[in-house]
N, CA, C and O of each residue as an XYZ file, in Angstrom:
944
protein
N     -10.373     23.505     -4.054
C     -11.401     22.805     -3.119
C     -11.731     23.466     -2.232
O     -10.857     23.814     -1.438
N     -13.328     23.961     -1.987
C     -13.571     24.454     -0.847
C     -14.036     23.677      0.285
O     -15.174     23.259      0.075
N     -13.584     23.346      1.365
C     -13.943     22.905      2.694
C     -14.323     23.663      3.705
O     -13.399     24.475      3.682
N     -15.097     24.044      4.697
C     -15.416     24.583      5.590
C     -16.609     24.135      6.501
O     -17.593     23.546      6.054
N     -16.410     24.509      7.991
C     -17.497     24.261      8.656
C     -18.206     25.792      9.045
O     -17.618     26.840      9.312
N     -19.373     25.581      8.991
C     -20.452     26.971      9.142
C     -20.803     27.235     10.574
O     -20.329     26.581     11.503
N     -21.464     28.004     10.682
C     -21.969     28.263     11.910
C     -22.906     27.386     12.770
O     -23.074     27.442     13.988
N     -23.502     26.529     11.830
C     -24.314     25.419     12.554
C     -23.449     24.153     12.634
O     -24.146     23.167     12.869
N     -22.504     23.958     12.545
C     -21.487     23.024     12.657
C     -21.561     21.801     11.911
O     -21.313     20.684     12.365
N     -22.058     22.188     10.272
C     -22.034     21.632      9.358
C     -20.908     21.711      8.438
O     -20.454     22.813      8.133
N     -20.371     20.519      7.922
C     -19.273     20.503      7.080
C     -19.758     20.657      5.562
O     -20.754     20.066      5.143
N     -19.069     21.394      4.875
C     -19.388     21.851      3.390
C     -18.232     21.410      2.623
O     -17.133     21.853      2.958
N     -18.308     20.688      1.747
C     -17.489     20.019      0.977
C     -17.590     19.946     -0.445
O     -18.525     19.233     -0.810
N     -16.830     20.532     -1.483
C     -17.352     20.353     -2.902
C     -17.713     19.100     -3.467
O     -18.570     18.799     -4.298
N     -16.695     18.291     -2.705
C     -17.019     16.943     -3.453
C     -17.684     15.840     -2.531
O     -17.654     14.616     -2.661
N     -18.318     16.650     -1.524
C     -19.354     15.467     -0.514
C     -20.358     14.513     -1.048
O     -20.851     13.713     -0.253
N     -20.675     14.497     -2.130
C     -21.853     13.666     -2.698
C     -20.763     12.596     -3.414
O     -21.113     11.443     -3.665
N     -19.399     13.093     -3.720
C     -18.629     11.964     -4.323
C     -17.291     11.776     -3.316
O     -16.236     11.346     -3.783
N     -17.390     12.038     -2.274
C     -16.011     11.855     -1.276
C     -16.085     10.322     -0.932
O     -17.015      9.844     -0.282
N     -15.097      9.636     -1.389
C     -15.080      8.257     -1.186
C     -13.567      7.914     -1.025
O     -12.712      8.445     -1.733
N     -13.270      6.964     -0.019
C     -11.860      6.341      0.108
C     -12.215      4.863      0.503
O     -13.353      4.396      0.532
N     -11.030      4.198      0.807
C     -10.782      2.550      1.091
C     -11.053      2.496      2.365
O     -10.278      3.066      3.133
N     -12.224      1.796      2.893
C     -12.515      2.082      4.385
C     -11.265      1.261      5.133
O     -10.884      0.209      4.621
N     -10.853      1.587      5.930
C      -9.935      0.458      6.884
C     -10.401     -0.608      7.580
O      -9.625     -1.379      8.146
N     -12.033     -0.793      7.614
C     -12.421     -1.722      8.311
C     -12.964     -2.707      7.273
O     -12.705     -3.889      7.496
N     -13.664     -2.422      6.190
C     -14.313     -3.491      5.522
C     -13.506     -3.499      4.115
O     -13.810     -4.261      3.198
N     -12.312     -2.453      4.042
C     -11.465     -2.340      2.714
C     -12.341     -2.200      1.448
O     -11.860     -2.650      0.408
N     -13.445     -1.689      1.408
C     -14.360     -1.458      0.494
C     -13.953      0.122     -0.029
O     -13.856      0.888      0.929
N     -13.750      0.629     -1.080
C     -13.824      1.939     -1.916
C     -15.320      2.502     -1.544
O     -16.299      2.137     -2.196
N     -15.410      3.311     -0.573
C     -16.904      3.486     -0.506
C     -17.119      5.174     -0.179
O     -16.241      5.896      0.292
N     -18.160      5.502     -0.458
C     -18.576      6.985     -0.223
C     -18.624      7.295      1.506
O     -19.266      6.517      2.211
N     -18.062      8.215      1.989
C     -17.857      8.542      3.494
C     -19.097      9.634      3.907
O     -19.204     10.619      3.177
N     -19.637      9.554      4.564
C     -20.707     10.421      5.192
C     -20.584     11.045      6.626
O     -20.817     10.310      7.586
N     -20.241     12.317      6.827
C     -19.773     13.064      8.060
C     -20.887     12.637      9.087
O     -22.049     12.419      8.745
N     -20.440     12.541     10.332
C     -21.425     11.986     11.268
C     -21.045     12.981     12.735
O     -21.892     13.265     13.581
N     -19.691     13.378     12.783
C     -19.299     14.039     13.910
C     -18.612     14.983     13.744
O     -17.407     14.749     13.659
N     -19.080     16.449     13.627
C     -18.041     17.599     13.169
C     -18.074     18.545     14.355
O     -19.072     18.857     15.005
N     -17.022     18.887     14.504
C     -16.831     20.115     15.662
C     -17.788     21.265     15.572
O     -18.396     21.574     14.548
N     -17.879     21.941     16.863
C     -18.811     22.730     16.384
C     -17.924     24.304     16.548
O     -16.900     24.527     17.195
N     -18.610     25.084     15.848
C     -17.860     26.418     15.472
C     -17.467     27.238     16.556
O     -16.540     28.022     16.353
N     -18.055     27.198     17.783
C     -17.824     28.156     18.808
C     -16.829     27.325     19.582
O     -16.025     28.033     20.187
N     -16.633     25.902     19.753
C     -15.517     25.555     20.338
C     -14.304     25.826     19.384
O     -13.247     26.308     19.791
N     -14.510     25.524     18.256
C     -13.193     25.847     17.408
C     -12.841     27.193     17.543
O     -11.646     27.379     17.772
N     -13.538     28.162     17.464
C     -13.592     29.622     17.566
C     -12.525     30.103     19.011
O     -11.658     30.969     19.127
N     -13.035     29.171     19.878
C     -12.576     29.477     21.389
C     -10.950     28.992     21.477
O      -9.978     29.679     21.790
N     -11.002     27.654     21.111
C      -9.535     27.143     20.953
C      -8.525     27.247     19.958
O      -7.317     27.054     20.088
N      -9.104     27.540     19.054
C      -8.351     27.720     17.656
C      -7.339     26.592     17.548
O      -6.153     26.922     17.525
N      -7.647     25.327     17.481
C      -6.717     24.514     17.059
C      -6.393     24.376     15.653
O      -7.184     24.703     14.769
N      -5.166     23.864     15.420
C      -4.377     24.232     14.167
C      -4.988     22.776     13.358
O      -4.633     22.658     12.185
N      -5.580     22.050     13.740
C      -6.095     20.756     12.909
C      -7.601     20.350     13.545
O      -7.878     20.430     14.742
N      -8.485     19.911     12.513
C      -9.398     19.519     13.314
C      -9.890     18.093     12.862
O      -9.719     17.724     11.700
N     -10.489     17.318     13.780
C     -10.655     15.800     13.389
C     -12.387     15.800     13.233
O     -13.174     16.413     13.954
N     -12.677     15.011     12.188
C     -14.043     14.513     11.684
C     -13.954     13.304     11.691
O     -12.953     12.670     11.356
N     -15.361     12.693     12.213
C     -15.752     11.338     12.074
C     -16.869     11.354     10.972
O     -17.836     12.111     10.885
N     -16.459     10.253     10.096
C     -17.298      9.988      8.965
C     -18.014      8.494      9.103
O     -17.612      7.651      9.905
N     -18.909      8.333      8.382
C     -19.364      6.980      8.584
C     -19.228      6.034      7.148
O     -20.001      6.274      6.220
N     -18.422      5.183      7.054
C     -18.495      4.325      5.919
C     -19.785      3.794      5.422
O     -20.380      2.932      6.069
N     -20.200      4.213      4.422
C     -21.407      3.778      3.625
C     -21.526      2.211      3.428
O     -22.639      1.686      3.471
N     -20.589      1.599      3.253
C     -20.304     -0.140      2.845
C     -20.674     -0.535      4.301
O     -21.780     -1.013      4.550
N     -19.759     -0.335      5.236
C     -20.112     -1.229      6.632
C     -20.543     -0.307      7.641
O     -20.635     -0.907      8.712
N     -20.821      0.805      7.733
C     -21.222      1.811      8.857
C     -20.119      2.092      9.805
O     -20.223      2.968     10.663
N     -18.994      1.308      9.648
C     -18.001      1.707     10.579
C     -17.545      3.443     10.700
O     -17.829      4.260      9.824
N     -16.924      3.716     11.747
C     -16.426      5.223     11.593
C     -15.078      5.285     11.304
O     -14.162      4.553     11.679
N     -15.078      6.337     10.526
C     -13.588      6.723      9.720
C     -12.999      7.948     10.099
O     -13.611      8.945      9.716
N     -11.895      8.145     10.799
C     -11.420      9.352     11.501
C     -10.480     10.173     10.277
O      -9.643      9.561      9.614
N     -10.675     11.216     10.148
C      -9.950     12.080      9.384
C      -9.352     13.262      9.818
O     -10.153     14.053     10.316
N      -7.986     13.687      9.776
C      -7.602     15.159     10.693
C      -7.403     16.053      9.379
O      -6.867     15.554      8.389
N      -7.850     17.403      9.383
C      -7.735     18.458      8.585
C      -7.042     19.673      8.961
O      -7.391     20.420      9.875
N      -6.213     19.801      8.334
C      -5.364     21.322      8.754
C      -6.336     22.091      8.644
O      -7.229     21.875      7.824
N      -6.332     23.249      9.552
C      -7.242     24.579      9.625
C      -6.430     25.637      8.722
O      -5.334     26.054      9.094
N      -6.978     26.015      7.616
C      -6.346     27.307      6.978
C      -6.597     28.530      7.515
O      -5.660     29.308      7.696
N      -7.797     28.846      7.820
C      -8.361     30.162      8.304
C      -9.634     30.301      9.138
O     -10.687     29.776      8.777
N      -9.536     30.924     10.116
C     -10.625     31.186     11.101
C     -11.369     32.507     10.356
O     -10.769     33.581     10.310
N     -12.405     32.389      9.911
C     -13.208     33.311      9.363
C     -14.423     33.760     10.072
O     -14.776     33.005     10.977
N     -15.242     34.953      9.848
C     -16.204     35.059     10.585
C     -17.272     34.025      9.955
O     -17.462     33.788      8.762
N     -17.997     33.406     11.223
C     -18.899     32.417     10.826
C     -18.413     31.176     10.005
O     -19.221     30.451      9.425
N     -17.263     30.991      9.982
C     -16.769     29.424      9.335
C     -15.149     29.395      9.738
O     -14.342     30.212     10.180
N     -15.131     28.208      9.400
C     -13.590     27.605      9.550
C     -13.216     26.984      8.337
O     -13.816     25.985      7.940
N     -12.377     27.436      7.780
C     -11.923     27.000      6.455
C     -10.683     25.956      6.559
O      -9.626     26.245      7.121
N     -10.944     24.726      5.953
C     -10.038     23.715      6.210
C      -9.316     23.444      4.831
O      -9.906     23.560      3.757
N      -8.004     23.076      4.948
C      -7.206     22.312      3.941
C      -7.591     20.925      3.378
O      -8.083     19.993      4.014
N      -7.281     20.964      2.094
C      -8.014     19.654      1.347
C      -7.162     18.363      1.629
O      -7.611     17.242      1.391
N      -5.613     18.630      2.273
C      -5.102     17.384      2.358
C      -5.184     17.028      4.019
O      -4.631     17.588      4.966
N      -6.112     15.854      3.974
C      -6.227     15.277      5.109
C      -5.274     14.097      5.469
O      -4.465     13.571      4.705
N      -5.514     13.778      6.763
C      -4.688     12.437      7.241
C      -5.312     11.653      7.750
O      -6.008     11.926      8.728
N      -5.226     10.293      7.158
C      -5.976      9.161      7.581
C      -5.559      8.724      8.780
O      -4.390      8.342      8.754
N      -6.227      8.621     10.080
C      -5.801      8.179     11.549
C      -5.988      6.635     11.322
O      -5.387      6.003     12.191
N      -6.594      5.900     10.482
C      -6.459      4.535     10.378
C      -6.594      4.191      8.756
O      -7.524      4.554      8.036
N      -5.641      3.539      8.426
C      -5.440      3.043      6.939
C      -5.544      1.804      6.947
O      -5.343      1.134      7.960
N      -5.944      1.218      5.577
C      -6.494     -0.185      5.163
C      -4.953     -1.104      5.223
O      -3.974     -0.609      4.664
N      -4.852     -2.226      5.815
C      -3.629     -2.686      5.835
C      -3.365     -3.134      4.353
O      -4.291     -3.418      3.594
N      -2.061     -3.180      3.995
C      -1.499     -3.632      2.716
C      -1.314     -4.980      2.793
O      -0.677     -5.506      3.705
N      -1.921     -5.683      1.738
C      -1.933     -7.295      1.589
C      -1.060     -7.677      0.736
O      -0.704     -6.787     -0.037
N      -0.463     -8.945      0.561
C       0.533     -9.448     -0.319
C       0.353    -10.945     -0.025
O       0.042    -11.401      1.075
N       0.591    -11.669     -1.162
C       0.600    -13.479     -0.738
C       1.785    -13.721     -0.396
O       2.645    -13.659     -1.274
N       2.227    -14.112      1.170
C       3.559    -14.175      1.252
C       4.040    -15.742      1.242
O       5.163    -16.139      1.551
N       3.239    -16.317      0.936
C       3.330    -17.921      1.131
C       4.706    -18.570      0.539
O       5.387    -19.460      1.050
N       4.903    -17.918     -0.599
C       6.219    -18.551     -1.363
C       7.487    -17.459     -0.868
O       8.582    -17.813     -1.304
N       7.504    -16.509     -0.239
C       8.812    -15.760     -0.027
C       9.733    -16.521      1.141
O       9.189    -17.062      2.104
N      10.903    -16.510      0.995
C      11.765    -16.778      2.354
C      11.448    -16.264      3.457
O      10.897    -15.164      3.491
N      11.768    -17.040      4.693
C      11.113    -16.478      5.927
C      11.540    -15.171      6.430
O      10.736    -14.447      7.016
N      13.084    -14.730      6.184
C      13.412    -13.507      6.373
C      12.779    -12.344      5.522
O      12.383    -11.274      5.985
N      12.750    -12.707      4.271
C      12.012    -11.880      3.412
C      10.717    -11.551      3.747
O      10.355    -10.389      3.559
N       9.881    -12.432      4.250
C       8.668    -12.123      4.672
C       8.403    -11.561      6.161
O       7.454    -10.966      6.670
N       9.277    -11.873      6.496
C       9.031    -11.196      8.236
C       9.429     -9.236      7.752
O       8.753     -8.272      8.110
N      10.450     -9.208      7.051
C      10.771     -7.816      7.003
C       9.762     -7.279      6.008
O       9.450     -6.104      6.196
N       9.306     -7.770      5.198
C       8.265     -7.264      4.001
C       6.825     -6.860      5.007
O       6.112     -5.857      4.965
N       6.752     -8.055      5.876
C       5.434     -7.741      6.641
C       5.478     -6.200      7.550
O       4.598     -5.372      7.784
N       6.763     -6.264      7.873
C       6.787     -5.057      8.810
C       7.051     -3.679      7.967
O       6.713     -2.585      8.418
N       7.672     -3.837      6.732
C       7.668     -2.755      6.016
C       5.981     -2.304      5.497
O       5.586     -1.140      5.565
N       5.181     -3.368      5.022
C       3.802     -2.799      4.827
C       3.126     -2.482      6.057
O       2.149     -1.733      6.072
N       3.589     -3.003      7.055
C       2.716     -2.294      8.413
C       3.430     -1.069      8.562
O       2.619     -0.375      9.173
N       4.284     -0.492      8.408
C       4.994      0.920      8.233
C       3.946      1.514      7.252
O       2.996      2.210      7.609
N       4.171      1.232      6.246
C       3.465      1.921      4.969
C       1.960      2.166      5.359
O       1.520      3.306      5.208
N       1.078      1.099      5.889
C      -0.204      1.668      6.398
C      -0.328      2.524      7.389
O      -1.257      3.332      7.368
N       0.685      2.496      8.546
C       0.860      3.439      9.475
C       1.320      4.927      9.101
O       1.425      5.747     10.013
N       1.557      5.241      7.963
C       1.982      6.222      7.383
C       3.299      6.717      7.694
O       3.616      7.882      7.452
N       4.222      5.727      8.318
C       5.522      5.661      8.447
C       6.304      5.609      7.350
O       6.586      4.443      7.072
N       6.820      6.501      6.530
C       7.038      6.388      5.078
C       8.686      5.864      4.968
O       9.167      5.083      4.148
N       9.284      6.506      5.970
C      10.938      6.451      6.035
C      11.169      5.061      6.279
O      11.815      4.205      5.676
N      10.338      5.056      7.523
C      10.540      3.778      8.258
C      10.314      2.473      7.195
O      11.146      1.566      7.151
N       9.244      2.475      6.443
C       8.856      1.824      5.411
C      10.018      1.689      4.263
O      10.236      0.631      3.674
N      10.635      2.737      4.059
C      11.598      2.687      2.937
C      13.025      1.939      3.367
O      13.793      1.296      2.651
N      13.112      2.249      4.787
C      14.186      1.380      5.323
C      14.319     -0.243      5.150
O      15.209     -0.947      4.672
N      12.897     -0.568      5.820
C      12.529     -2.250      5.569
C      12.400     -2.301      4.458
O      12.708     -3.446      4.125
N      12.017     -1.537      3.325
C      12.368     -2.293      2.011
C      13.605     -2.371      1.405
O      13.830     -3.092      0.434
N      14.484     -1.595      1.986
C      15.920     -1.752      1.727
C      16.369     -3.101      2.214
O      17.040     -3.888      1.546
N      15.992     -3.272      3.283
C      16.134     -4.669      4.246
C      15.694     -5.744      3.390
O      16.407     -6.615      2.891
N      14.480     -5.600      3.274
C      13.870     -6.678      2.299
C      14.387     -7.146      1.144
O      14.451     -8.338      0.843
N      14.823     -6.080      0.377
C      15.599     -6.124     -0.847
C      16.872     -6.857     -0.606
O      17.215     -7.703     -1.431
N      17.702     -6.586      0.579
C      18.824     -7.245      0.696
C      18.642     -8.793      1.138
O      19.414     -9.665      0.736
N      17.712     -9.016      1.875
C      17.678    -10.340      1.857
C      17.091    -11.089      0.825
O      17.334    -12.288      0.687
N      16.370    -10.490      0.125
C      15.997    -11.364     -1.426
C      17.323    -11.223     -2.438
O      17.386    -11.983     -3.405
N      18.228    -10.383     -2.236
C      19.211    -10.610     -2.917
C      20.209    -11.696     -2.386
O      20.855    -12.459     -3.105
N      20.232    -11.658     -1.232
C      21.251    -12.891     -0.387
C      20.557    -13.962     -0.962
O      21.283    -14.793     -1.507
N      19.279    -14.185     -0.994
C      18.570    -15.563     -1.285
C      18.666    -15.778     -2.882
O      18.627    -16.921     -3.339
N      18.784    -14.709     -3.674
C      18.998    -15.090     -5.041
C      20.019    -14.989     -5.817
O      19.938    -15.420     -6.967
N      21.324    -14.329     -5.290
C      22.506    -13.975     -5.577
C      22.330    -12.956     -6.476
O      21.295    -12.347     -6.751
N      23.902    -12.776     -7.086
C      23.927    -11.716     -7.952
C      23.228    -11.575     -8.888
O      22.767    -10.458     -9.123
N      22.871    -12.916     -9.892
C      21.909    -12.903    -11.080
C      20.746    -12.441    -10.880
O      20.112    -11.743    -11.670
N      20.215    -13.004     -9.227
C      18.953    -12.549     -9.101
C      18.644    -11.322     -8.968
O      17.564    -10.834     -9.300
N      19.798    -10.597     -8.351
C      19.854     -8.974     -8.216
C      19.922     -8.192     -9.610
O      19.464     -7.063     -9.784
N      20.377     -8.744    -10.291
C      20.266     -8.114    -11.484
C      19.182     -8.367    -12.617
O      18.916     -7.720    -13.629
N      18.690     -9.452    -12.128
C      17.380     -9.636    -12.961
C      16.192     -8.948    -12.403
O      15.243     -8.658    -13.132
N      16.209     -8.653    -11.037
C      15.148     -7.885    -10.479
C      15.465     -6.029    -10.825
O      14.612     -5.143    -10.878
N      17.059     -5.888    -11.025
C      17.033     -4.538    -11.530
C      16.253     -4.205    -12.852
O      15.574     -3.208    -13.094
N      16.534     -5.340    -13.680
C      15.907     -5.265    -15.322
C      14.301     -5.223    -14.684
O      13.623     -4.268    -15.065
N      13.825     -5.947    -13.984
C      12.319     -5.985    -13.970
C      12.021     -4.257    -13.160
O      11.049     -3.618    -13.565
N      12.649     -3.833    -12.389
C      12.536     -2.475    -12.214
C      12.565     -1.416    -13.384
O      11.741     -0.502    -13.411
N      13.268     -1.526    -14.083
C      13.552     -0.824    -15.549
C      12.302     -0.954    -16.345
O      11.809     -0.026    -16.986
N      11.718     -2.409    -16.254
C      10.500     -2.358    -17.246
C       9.381     -2.119    -16.517
O       8.273     -2.171    -17.052
N       9.553     -1.806    -15.106
C       8.361     -1.381    -14.298
C       8.383      0.287    -14.583
O       7.408      1.005    -14.806
N       9.510      0.592    -14.520
C       9.720      2.140    -15.094
C       8.929      2.503    -16.375
O       8.181      3.476    -16.478
N       9.206      1.551    -17.380
C       8.660      1.764    -18.617
C       7.249      1.837    -18.762
O       6.612      2.664    -19.414
N       6.758      0.726    -17.974
C       5.354      0.225    -17.950
C       4.385      1.277    -17.182
O       3.198      1.359    -17.497
N       4.850      1.933    -16.343
C       4.445      2.835    -15.226
C       4.733      4.246    -15.691
O       4.268      5.182    -15.042
N       5.490      4.472    -16.801
C       5.859      5.648    -17.122
C       6.107      6.677    -15.796
O       5.334      7.577    -15.466
N       7.365      6.324    -15.124
C       7.479      6.993    -13.850
C       8.631      7.702    -14.329
O       9.574      7.361    -15.043
N       8.215      9.137    -13.561
C       9.421     10.113    -14.098
C      10.787      9.845    -13.605
O      10.902      8.795    -12.973
N      11.893     10.595    -13.762
C      13.217     10.178    -13.454
C      13.290     10.400    -12.067
O      13.826      9.507    -11.411
N      12.764     11.646    -11.323
C      13.180     11.487     -9.927
C      12.499     10.490     -9.120
O      13.132      9.992     -8.188
N      11.257     10.111     -9.348
C      10.722      9.087     -8.701
C      11.534      7.734     -8.875
O      11.830      6.988     -7.941
N      11.838      7.537    -10.152
C      12.591      6.212    -10.286
C      13.891      6.175     -9.690
O      14.389      5.150     -9.224
N      14.471      7.368     -9.709
C      15.806      7.186     -9.018
C      15.693      7.185     -7.561
O      16.688      6.774     -6.964
N      14.591      7.597     -6.794
C      14.356      7.375     -5.381
C      14.034      6.140     -5.213
O      14.252      5.728     -4.074
N      13.551      5.334     -6.007
C      13.058      3.896     -5.658
C      14.255      3.245     -5.977
O      14.668      2.451     -5.132
N      14.958      3.408     -7.081
C      16.382      2.648     -7.162
C      17.224      2.698     -6.133
O      17.828      1.686     -5.777
N      17.412      4.191     -5.360
C      18.205      4.246     -4.433
C      17.854      3.581     -3.017
O      18.721      3.163     -2.249
N      16.637      3.541     -2.795
C      15.999      2.428     -1.548
C      16.430      1.182     -1.885
O      17.338      0.655     -1.243
N      15.824      0.556     -2.944
C      15.911     -0.849     -3.215
C      17.467     -1.633     -3.476
O      17.823     -2.737     -3.064
N      18.183     -0.705     -4.254
C      19.471     -1.061     -4.862
C      20.549     -0.340     -4.174
O      21.650     -0.857     -4.365
N      20.552      0.786     -3.372
C      21.309      1.347     -2.517
C      22.126      0.274     -1.790
O      21.668     -0.868     -1.760
N      23.454      0.583     -1.123
C      24.269      0.299     -0.228
C      24.231      0.895      0.971
O      24.116      2.114      1.101
N      24.345     -0.080      2.107
C      24.556      0.624      3.542
C      25.940      0.430      3.815
O      26.071      0.054      4.980
N      27.130      0.544      3.157
C      28.239      0.211      3.350
C      28.845      1.462      3.570
O      29.862      1.349      4.254
N      28.567      2.678      3.215
C      28.856      3.889      3.417
C      28.458      4.528      4.892
O      27.383      4.172      5.373
N      29.314      5.490      5.650
C      29.120      5.635      7.038
C      27.749      6.427      6.979
O      27.068      6.423      8.004
N      27.376      6.978      6.074
C      25.828      7.593      5.892
C      25.063      6.856      5.051
O      25.301      7.200      3.893
N      24.144      5.882      5.122
C      23.622      5.203      3.808
C      22.939      6.281      3.096
O      22.496      7.384      3.414
N      23.011      5.489      1.870
C      22.319      6.539      0.565
C      21.031      6.286      0.663
O      20.567      5.728     -0.332
N      20.105      6.560      1.738
C      19.052      6.542      1.765
C      17.791      8.021      1.547
O      17.522      8.872      2.396
N      17.315      7.917      0.354
C      16.526      9.363      0.156
C      15.654      9.458      1.258
O      15.317      8.450      1.880
N      15.194     10.781      1.601
C      13.931     10.892      2.360
C      12.594     10.386      1.437
O      12.596     10.643      0.233
N      11.523      9.701      2.012
C      10.575      9.519      1.276
C       9.293     10.068      1.634
O       8.917      9.837      2.783
N       8.526     10.766      0.863
C       7.278     11.160      1.368
C       6.172     10.470      0.762
O       6.523      9.554      0.017
N       4.832     10.669      0.882
C       3.559      9.777      0.654
C       3.654      9.351     -0.742
O       3.506      8.176     -1.079
N       3.930     10.420     -1.650
C       3.750     10.139     -3.278
C       4.570      8.853     -3.645
O       4.143      7.864     -4.241
N       5.930      9.088     -3.131
C       6.953      8.263     -3.793
C       6.767      6.999     -3.062
O       7.118      6.022     -3.724
N       6.283      6.718     -1.799
C       6.143      5.541     -0.973
C       4.892      4.917     -1.742
O       4.834      3.707     -1.964
N       3.903      5.800     -2.133
C       3.008      4.947     -2.854
C       3.563      4.174     -3.970
O       3.306      2.973     -4.053
N       4.268      4.735     -4.793
C       5.032      4.093     -5.803
C       5.821      3.079     -5.474
O       5.809      2.025     -6.110
N       6.705      3.323     -4.291
C       7.647      2.079     -3.562
C       6.843      0.895     -3.273
O       7.198     -0.199     -3.712
N       5.625      1.046     -2.462
C       5.122     -0.091     -2.282
C       4.577     -1.095     -3.236
O       4.517     -2.304     -3.011
N       4.103     -0.365     -4.547
C       3.594     -1.223     -5.670
C       4.825     -1.817     -6.328
O       4.693     -2.936     -6.823
N       6.119     -1.158     -6.407
C       7.133     -1.892     -7.086
C       7.670     -2.876     -6.190
O       8.071     -3.881     -6.776
N       7.812     -2.884     -4.789
C       8.428     -3.841     -4.091
C       7.227     -5.016     -4.178
O       7.718     -6.145     -4.206
N       5.949     -4.995     -4.220
C       5.166     -5.802     -4.440
C       5.144     -6.705     -5.652
O       4.658     -7.834     -5.583
N       5.684     -6.198     -6.800
C       5.545     -6.331     -8.134
C       6.878     -7.154     -8.189
O       6.928     -8.214     -8.812
N       7.965     -6.635     -7.515
C       9.398     -7.322     -7.993
C       9.321     -8.739     -7.011
O       9.905     -9.758     -7.380
N       8.524     -8.696     -5.695
C       8.534    -10.024     -4.793
C       7.464    -10.838     -5.791
O       7.690    -12.028     -6.011
N       6.781    -10.459     -6.145
C       5.573    -11.419     -7.020
C       6.082    -11.916     -8.022
O       5.810    -13.088     -8.285
N       7.007    -11.133     -8.907
C       7.876    -11.813    -10.307
C       8.734    -12.913     -9.698
O       8.791    -14.065    -10.129
N       9.476    -12.371     -8.521
C      10.627    -13.300     -8.249
C      10.214    -14.596     -7.365
O      10.891    -15.610     -7.539
N       9.213    -14.631     -6.483
C       8.459    -15.780     -6.016
C       7.391    -16.043     -6.006
O       7.109    -17.241     -6.010
N       6.438    -15.154     -5.990
C       5.113    -15.579     -5.876
C       4.507    -16.345     -7.289
O       3.845    -17.382     -7.253
N       4.901    -15.566     -8.611
C       4.655    -15.983     -9.428
C       5.254    -17.590    -10.062
O       4.643    -18.467    -10.672
N       6.343    -17.528     -9.725
C       7.002    -19.029     -9.843
C       6.759    -20.158     -8.856
O       6.909    -21.341     -9.163
N       6.365    -19.724     -7.620
C       5.841    -20.776     -6.564
C       4.273    -21.122     -7.118
O       3.735    -22.224     -7.010
N       3.825    -20.225     -7.578
C       2.464    -20.500     -7.961
C       2.351    -21.464     -8.794
O       1.746    -22.514     -8.582
N       3.152    -21.040    -10.174
C       3.222    -21.701    -11.622
C       3.584    -23.210    -11.104
O       2.921    -24.194    -11.429
N       4.832    -23.256    -10.177
C       5.239    -24.686     -9.841
C       4.062    -25.603     -9.091
O       3.736    -26.722     -9.487
N       3.552    -25.006     -8.071
C       2.315    -25.530     -7.779
C       1.232    -26.199     -8.618
O       0.834    -27.361     -8.527
N       0.890    -25.379     -9.332
C      -0.163    -25.372    -10.495
C       0.104    -26.692    -11.542
O      -0.772    -27.443    -11.972
N       1.519    -26.757    -11.820
C       1.857    -27.714    -12.644
C       2.077    -29.054    -11.822
O       1.882    -30.128    -12.391
N       2.461    -29.014    -10.557
C       2.458    -30.178     -9.954
C       1.122    -30.911     -9.641
O       1.009    -32.132     -9.748
N       0.213    -30.162     -9.283
C      -1.223    -30.647     -9.314
C      -1.688    -31.248    -10.550
O      -2.312    -32.309    -10.572
N      -1.330    -30.451    -11.758
C      -1.609    -30.934    -13.306
C      -1.120    -32.539    -13.512
O      -1.770    -33.502    -13.920
N       0.117    -32.455    -13.121
C       0.855    -33.776    -13.382
C       0.183    -34.827    -12.459
O      -0.250    -35.911    -12.850
N       0.155    -34.418    -11.331
C      -0.850    -35.484    -10.238
C      -1.926    -36.182    -10.998
O      -2.139    -37.383    -11.166
N      -2.557    -35.098    -11.419
C      -3.906    -35.533    -11.864
C      -3.871    -36.427    -13.176
O      -4.537    -37.447    -13.353
N      -3.014    -35.884    -14.019
C      -2.686    -36.521    -15.276
C      -2.368    -37.947    -14.726
O      -3.185    -38.824    -15.007
N      -1.256    -38.292    -13.959
C      -0.875    -39.531    -13.675
C      -2.224    -40.453    -13.101
O      -2.470    -41.629    -13.370
N      -2.937    -39.599    -12.298
C      -4.046    -40.539    -11.462
C      -4.554    -40.986    -12.682
O      -4.622    -42.211    -12.787
N      -5.047    -40.109    -13.933
C      -6.018    -40.406    -14.747
C      -5.598    -41.667    -15.514
O      -6.280    -42.668    -15.731
N      -4.086    -41.360    -15.951
C      -3.547    -42.492    -16.664
C      -3.378    -43.925    -16.113
O      -3.243    -44.881    -16.877
N      -3.390    -44.057    -14.717
C      -3.521    -44.887    -14.077
C      -4.480    -45.815    -13.872
O      -4.397    -47.028    -13.681
N      -5.772    -44.787    -13.962
C      -7.228    -45.611    -14.298
C      -7.282    -46.273    -15.396
O      -7.761    -47.403    -15.492
N      -6.640    -45.412    -16.599
C      -7.270    -45.872    -17.926
C      -6.249    -47.032    -18.264
O      -6.644    -47.740    -19.190
N      -5.215    -47.332    -17.810
C      -4.358    -48.198    -18.347
C      -4.832    -49.612    -17.912
O      -4.801    -50.392    -18.864
N      -5.214    -50.107    -16.879
C      -5.631    -51.371    -16.515
C      -7.110    -51.481    -17.157
O      -7.561    -52.624    -17.086
N      -8.032    -50.451    -17.822
C      -9.041    -51.011    -18.417
C      -8.701    -50.895    -19.845
O      -9.611    -51.238    -20.599
N      -7.587    -50.486    -20.411
C      -7.258    -50.975    -21.742
C      -6.535    -52.220    -21.717
O      -6.477    -52.795    -22.804
N      -5.933    -52.809    -20.679
C      -5.182    -54.185    -20.810
C      -6.579    -55.292    -20.845
O      -6.661    -56.259    -21.603
N      -7.428    -54.954    -20.019
C      -8.609    -56.009    -20.082
C      -9.694    -55.977    -21.459
O     -10.539    -56.785    -21.843
N      -9.314    -54.865    -21.904
C     -10.237    -54.948    -23.257
C      -9.431    -55.499    -24.237
O     -10.013    -55.831    -25.269
N      -8.188    -55.687    -24.171
C      -7.321    -55.877    -25.372
C      -7.325    -57.686    -25.123
O      -6.708    -58.417    -25.898
């Protein structure tokens, strides 16, 4: 992928007509248009190792800030690396209603760390969230969640390295002098956040929503029966 800034301060991008991200403001997956690009003369003078560019979200018109590494300063151009950093990220969402209080508080902080790109802090809070869940559900719940993790591995076709990293984060122990916590980078964190959401959804949210829906069904069924019964007695 070729990305560079030319002598006129124009950003050239192989995918510029199709460049899209999830906007951190409107949370819509939308095309981004560059609106503020550093001038080549300034870059050539100061030679920063990274370059910040402001894009406009074509959905809500809000500014989106991305930071690119500089690959090379060449004659009449500055070449940029393709792996940019999002300075603002959309917040991760999850229906917390049915979670226990401690698990909810820890999970909220975990998702905030993920949105901020603090992946190892995110992993540590994932473990604390899992430990709070295990304490609430007991050993049988812990075993059931491990079986769910294996199902996720099979359905998502996770590779062994990623699966073992996720397993160590969620099901590892802090009893050792140095906890068995692997270092987590962006790719593993992206899998971990989806696994955490799925396990919590299956363990709490699905059950809570099903119970709530059945309770409402029973209520309306009993209300309907109470209205029909007196009428049937009068007619008889």
